[in-house]
C-alpha positions as CSV (number, residue, x, y, z in Angstrom):
1,M,169.1,53.0,-121.2
2,V,166.5,50.7,-122.5
3,I,167.1,48.4,-125.5
4,K,164.1,48.1,-127.8
5,E,162.7,44.6,-128.2
6,D,163.8,44.5,-131.8
7,K,167.5,45.1,-130.8
8,H,170.1,42.8,-129.2
9,R,173.2,43.6,-127.3
10,F,176.4,41.6,-127.2
11,V,180.0,42.2,-125.9
12,V,183.1,42.0,-128.0
13,I,186.5,41.8,-126.3
14,I,189.3,43.5,-128.2
15,E,192.7,44.9,-127.4
16,K,192.7,48.4,-125.8
17,N,194.9,49.8,-128.6
18,T,192.6,48.5,-131.3
19,F,189.6,49.9,-129.5
20,Q,191.2,53.3,-129.2
21,K,192.0,53.3,-132.9
22,F,188.4,52.2,-133.6
23,K,187.1,55.1,-131.4
24,N,189.3,57.5,-133.4
25,L,187.9,56.2,-136.7
26,A,184.3,56.6,-135.3
27,Q,185.1,60.2,-134.2
28,K,186.3,61.1,-137.7
29,E,182.9,59.9,-139.0
30,K,181.1,61.8,-136.2
31,R,179.8,58.6,-134.8
32,S,180.0,56.8,-131.5
33,A,182.1,53.6,-131.4
34,S,179.0,51.5,-130.8
35,N,177.1,53.2,-133.7
36,L,180.0,52.5,-136.1
37,A,180.2,48.9,-134.9
38,S,176.5,48.5,-135.5
39,K,176.8,49.9,-139.0
40,L,179.8,47.7,-139.9
41,I,178.1,44.6,-138.7
42,T,174.8,45.4,-140.5
43,D,176.6,46.2,-143.7
44,Y,178.7,43.0,-143.5
45,V,175.6,40.9,-142.9
46,D,173.6,42.6,-145.7
47,N,176.5,42.2,-148.2
48,N,177.1,38.5,-147.3
49,K,173.7,36.9,-147.5
């Protein structure tokens, strides 16, 4: 997979149990965990300028 030049990747370390719960939440929204994380971060930054 190639990341576009206007995108950036970073790693977040969390507990396995928390990640599993997060994946379940993403599945309920028909998203991948990374897509949901991206949306949450984007929304947070946009709402806290």
